[in-house]
C-alpha positions in Angstrom: -4.8 10.5 -13.8 -2.3 8.8 -15.4 -2.4 5.5 -17.7 -0.9 3.3 -14.6 -0.7 3.4 -10.9 3.2 2.1 -10.4 3.9 4.1 -7.5 2.5 7.0 -5.5 5.4 9.2 -6.0 3.2 9.2 -10.1 0.4 10.9 -8.0 -0.7 14.7 -7.8 -2.1 15.3 -4.5 -5.2 15.9 -6.4 -5.5 12.2 -7.8 -4.6 11.0 -4.3 -7.8 13.5 -3.1 -9.8 12.2 -5.9 -9.0 8.3 -5.4 -9.7 8.7 -1.2 -13.2 10.6 -2.1 -13.9 8.2 -4.7 -13.0 5.6 -2.4 -15.6 6.6 0.0 -18.6 7.0 -2.7 -17.8 3.1 -3.5 -18.4 2.0 0.0 -21.0 4.2 0.5 -22.7 2.4 -2.4 -21.4 -1.3 -1.7 -23.0 -0.8 2.4 -26.1 0.7 1.0 -26.6 -2.4 -1.8 -26.6 -0.4 -4.6 -25.8 -1.9 -7.3 -22.9 0.2 -9.4 -21.1 -1.5 -12.4 -19.2 0.9 -14.6 -16.3 -1.8 -15.6 -19.4 -4.4 -16.5 -17.8 -6.6 -19.1 -14.1 -5.8 -18.4 -11.0 -8.2 -18.1 -8.6 -7.5 -14.9 -5.4 -10.0 -15.6 -3.8 -10.4 -11.9 -0.2 -11.6 -12.4 1.2 -13.1 -9.1 4.6 -13.8 -8.3 4.4 -13.2 -4.6 1.2 -14.7 -3.1 -1.6 -12.8 -1.1 -4.3 -13.2 0.7 -5.5 -9.5 0.7 -4.5 -8.5 -2.3 -6.2 -11.3 -4.5 -9.5 -11.3 -2.7 -9.7 -7.4 -2.6 -9.0 -7.0 -6.3 -11.0 -9.7 -7.2 -13.9 -9.3 -5.2 -13.4 -5.7 -6.0 -13.7 -5.9 -10.3 -16.6 -8.2 -9.8 -18.6 -5.9 -7.9 -17.7 -3.5 -10.5 -19.3 -5.6 -12.9 -16.2 -6.6 -14.6 -14.1 -10.3 -14.1 -10.6 -11.4 -12.8 -8.2 -13.7 -13.9 -5.9 -15.1 -11.8 -2.4 -15.7 -13.3 0.7 -17.3 -10.9 4.2 -17.6 -12.5 3.5 -21.3 -12.7 0.8 -20.2 -14.9 1.9 -17.8 -17.5 5.2 -18.4 -19.8 6.7 -15.1 -17.7 7.3 -17.7 -15.5 9.2 -19.8 -18.1 11.3 -17.2 -19.6 9.1 -15.4 -21.8 9.9 -11.5 -22.0 8.0 -8.8 -19.4 7.5 -7.0 -23.5 5.9 -9.8 -25.1 3.9 -10.8 -22.0 2.7 -6.9 -21.9 1.8 -7.1 -25.8 -0.5 -10.0 -25.8 -2.0 -9.3 -22.2 -3.2 -5.9 -23.8 -4.9 -7.7 -26.5 -6.9 -10.0 -24.1 -7.9 -8.1 -20.9 -8.7 -4.7 -20.0 -5.8 -4.0 -17.2 -3.4 -5.3 -15.4 -2.6 -6.2 -11.6 0.6 -7.5 -10.9 2.2 -8.2 -7.3 5.9 -9.4 -7.9 9.6 -8.8 -6.5 11.3 -5.8 -8.8 9.8 -2.2 -9.0 11.7 -2.3 -12.5 9.5 -5.4 -14.1 6.5 -3.6 -13.2 7.5 -0.1 -15.1 8.7 -2.3 -17.7 5.7 -3.8 -18.0 4.0 -0.6 -17.9 5.9 1.1 -20.8 5.1 -2.0 -23.1 1.4 -2.4 -22.3 -1.2 -0.3 -23.8 -3.8 -0.9 -21.3 -3.8 0.2 -17.1 -1.0 -1.4 -15.3 -1.3 -1.4 -11.1 1.2 -2.2 -9.0 -0.3 -4.6 -6.4 3.5 -4.7 -4.0 6.9 -4.7 -5.1 9.9 -4.9 -2.6 10.3 -1.2 -3.1 6.9 0.0 -3.0 2.9 -0.6 -2.0 1.2 1.8 -3.2 -2.3 0.8 -2.8 -1.9 -0.6 0.9 -0.8 3.3 1.6 -3.4 4.7 -0.7 -6.1 2.2 1.9 -4.6 3.5 4.7 -5.1 7.2 3.9 -8.5 6.6 3.2 -8.8 4.4 6.2 -7.0 7.6 8.2 -9.8 10.0 6.6 -12.5 7.9 7.4 -12.0 7.7 11.0 -10.6 11.4 11.9 -12.2 13.5 9.1 -9.1 14.6 8.0 -5.3 14.1 6.7 -4.1 17.8 7.9 -2.1 18.1 10.9 -1.6 14.4 12.0 1.5 13.3 12.9 2.6 9.3 11.7 5.0 7.5 12.8 6.3 4.1 11.0 8.3 1.8 13.1 10.1 -1.4 11.8 11.3 -2.5 8.4 12.4 0.1 5.9 10.3 -1.8 3.1 8.1 -1.2 0.7 5.3 0.2 3.1 7.9 3.0 4.8 8.8 3.6 0.9 5.4 4.4 0.2 4.6 6.3 2.6 7.4 8.4 2.7 6.2 9.2 -1.1 2.3 10.1 0.6 3.3 12.0 3.6 5.6 13.9 1.1 3.2 14.5 -1.1 0.7 15.3 1.0 2.3 17.5 3.6 2.0 15.4 6.4 4.5 15.1 9.4 6.4 11.4 9.0 8.7 9.4 11.2 10.2 6.4 10.2 12.0 4.2 13.1 14.3 1.2 11.9 17.4 -0.2 13.1 20.6 1.1 11.4 21.2 -0.7 8.2 17.0 -1.7 7.8 16.7 2.1 6.9 14.0 2.9 4.0 15.3 3.0 0.4 18.3 6.2 0.1 16.3 7.1 -3.5 13.0 7.0 -2.1 14.4 9.0 1.1 16.0 11.8 -1.3 13.4 11.8 -4.0 10.5 12.2 -0.5 12.4 15.0 0.4 13.0 16.8 -2.3 9.0 16.6 -2.7 8.6 17.5 1.0 10.4 20.8 0.6 7.5 22.2 -2.0 4.8 20.9 0.2 5.9 21.3 3.8 5.7 18.3 5.0 8.7 17.0 7.7 10.1 13.9 7.6 12.4 12.2 9.9 14.9 8.7 9.9 15.5 7.3 13.2 16.8 4.4 15.1 14.8 5.7 18.2 11.5 4.3 18.1 9.8 6.1 21.3 11.4 9.7 19.2 9.4 8.4 16.0 6.3 8.0 18.0 6.4 10.7 20.2 3.1 13.6 19.9 2.2 10.2 17.0 -2.0 9.9 16.0 -0.9 7.0 13.8 1.1 4.1 14.4 2.1 1.7 11.8 4.1 -0.9 11.5 4.8 -4.3 9.0 6.5 -7.6 9.8 10.2 -8.0 10.4 10.9 -10.4 7.4 8.8 -9.9 4.7 8.4 -12.9 1.8 11.5 -13.7 0.3 13.8 -12.6 3.2 12.4 -16.0 5.6 16.5 -17.2 6.0 16.9 -13.9 8.0 14.2 -14.3 10.3 16.3 -15.0 13.7 18.8 -12.4 12.8 16.3 -9.8 12.4 14.3 -10.8 15.3 17.6 -9.9 17.6 18.0 -6.5 15.4 14.8 -5.5 15.6 13.9 -6.6 19.0 13.6 -3.1 20.7 11.1 -2.0 17.7 8.0 -4.1 18.9 4.9 -2.0 18.8 3.5 -2.6 22.4 1.8 -0.4 25.5 5.2 0.8 26.6 6.2 2.2 23.1 2.4 3.9 22.7 2.3 5.9 26.0 4.8 7.9 23.7 1.6 8.7 21.3 -1.1 10.1 21.1 -3.3 9.1 24.2 -6.4 8.4 21.2 -3.4 7.1 18.7 -4.6 4.5 16.1 -2.6 1.7 15.4 -2.7 0.7 11.5 -0.7 -2.6 9.8 -1.2 -4.4 6.4 -1.2 -8.4 7.5 -0.6 -10.3 7.7 0.8 -9.5 11.3 3.2 -11.8 14.0 1.5 -11.0 17.5 4.9 -10.9 19.7 6.8 -9.7 17.2 6.5 -6.4 15.6 3.4 -5.9 17.9 2.1 -7.2 21.1 -1.5 -9.1 21.1 -2.5 -6.4 23.7 -2.1 -3.5 20.9 -2.9 -5.7 17.6 -6.0 -6.9 19.6 -6.6 -4.0 21.4 -8.8 -0.6 21.2 -6.6 1.4 19.1 -6.5 -0.9 16.6 -8.2 -0.3 12.9 -6.3 -2.5 11.1 -9.0 -4.6 10.1 -10.9 -1.4 9.0 -8.0 -1.6 7.1 -8.0 -4.4 5.5 -11.4 -3.9 4.3 -10.8 -0.5 2.9 -8.0 -1.9 0.3 -11.3 -3.4 -1.3 -12.8 -0.2 -1.8 -9.7 1.7 -2.5 -8.7 -0.4 -5.2 -11.9 -0.5 -7.0 -11.6 3.3 -6.8 -8.4 3.1 -8.9 -9.5 0.7 -11.1 -12.7 2.6 -12.0 -10.5 5.7 -12.7 -7.6 3.8 -14.3 -9.8 1.1 -16.4 -13.5 3.5 -16.8 -14.3 4.6 -20.3 -14.9 7.7 -18.5 -13.4 9.1 -15.3 -15.4 8.8 -12.3 
């Protein structure tokens, strides 16, 4: 693997397989109560320009389980939030900690941080991409179904960081993915172009549509996310109107495979992007998905921050 994890597009198929396989090993060790501390004494600096439940807790607990410790740095706590350059922050933190996880708004900021840092940088989320979540999703699917081969995935909703990262992942792994978003809310055009170029090499099938029923037809996996992400609160009412046809509910699910799995990165708004019947029902694996953030991110941290490859 490369020094950093900024985007799934930077990972080879072998890199992804290595992350998923090691996620399973680490989860098995944890469930068996086996102490495993390859990062003993190492520190992860965690920069949060955007607040979080799952990202903070999973990384903080994860580095602790691997023998290291986490240092939480909000935008209010460090000089980056008061005008210090990303480059200077990268240079300073490289002298103090062994890796950086950053959750922020702009993908360009994460890329600059990684370019200037001398230690591994992990993208914990940007407005453009959410690679750790989609890698955890892939692990969860593989854990449940035993394979990623031959599966049809549908993403229904805002063409946001989740949709973008799913496009990168599906293209790299040769999967079938349909993304259904209202017109004007499609995934990032550059991401789509890059994913389609990769798909030509891997045999992946990628479809962008504004018809949610067509997207989920025959799908083994249905994914969604909130209609208004952090920073878009002022658009909530408009988005509720524009996305009214895009709720994942029992009616939409009837178009999918009868045994489809439902996924959501959480937090979820019952009655908006997903009905309570689906989120809390037998198709839902959202809490397995949330749990697996812990183990997948542990795998990522060990592979990037460990003294030897796992």
